[in-house]
N, C-alpha and C positions, 0 to 999 in steps of 0.2 A: 113363407120366402123367411126374411131374414128374421122379422118379428117371432114366426116359429120356432126357428133355431135360438132367438133370444129368451122365449120363453122354457124352451129345454135347459137353458143355463138358472134358470131360478131355483132356489132351494123348496121352495112351494108353489105349486102351480093350481090355482081355483079358476074356475069359468063359469061364466053365466049360463042359464039356461038355454039361452039361444045362441050359443056360442058355436064357432064352425073354425075347426082347424084344417089347415092344408099344407104343406112343405112347399110348392109352387114353384120349384126353382124347374122344373121339367119344361114349363111354358117359356121358361127363360133361356133355355137351352144350356143351362148349368146343371151340374151334378150336384150341387149342396154347397154352401160355405156357411160361416159364421158359428163353425163348431157344432151345428146340427147333426152332422154325417158320425160325428164322434159322441156326442151328448145322447143322440136317439135312440139309437143299439142299447146303449144302458140303461134306457128307462121302459122299453115295450119290448126289447128282443130284439136280434138281428134280423129275422124273417121279416117280422112287423113293421122293423125299420125301412127295409127294401123293399117291403110293399107301397109304405107311404112315400117316400120317394119316388119309387119309379111308375106308379100308378097317377099319382097326384091329383087322388080324391080328397073331396072334401069329406069331414068326420063333424058329426056331430057332436056335443059334449057328453050324451050319453054313453057313446063308444068311447070315447076319449078316456072316461073314468073307468072304463070297463078293461080296456088297455094298461091303463097304470100311466098313462099322459097326464091326467089331474087328478087330484085327490078329493075336490069337493066341488057341488055344483050347487051355485045360488041362482035362488031366482033374479031375473033380471029387472023386475017392474019397479021404475020408478028411481029413487036413491037407495033401495034396498041391497043391492048389491055393493055398492060402495059404501055402505054402513056395515057391511058384514065382513067385508075385506079390511076397514078401519078397526072394527071389534077384533079378530083375528089379532092386527097387527099389533095393538094396544096390549092384547095378552099376552103376547111374545115379549114386549117389550117392558113391561112390569114384572114380569117371572125371574128375570137374571137379577141376583144382586150385583152391586156395584162392587168392584175390585179394588 
């Protein structure tokens, strides 16, 4: 649903190994919203975006990385996911010089 669309708006999308993704609007009787119908085709292509919205199937992290929805899969064990994402954020924050 909306969380899926908001994730599409992110510059970097990272998923846990046990993550599931689904557009979810079909079961709500909606065609999509929150920018997802504009963003998703630009991420995965128009045909795959229509399939995700119209078929309403859950996709696992492996499929999400294959179609380009996420760029990295991180183990979901304990605090590993949060630590890895924080590490990536720290690397990005310290890489750019101050203007």
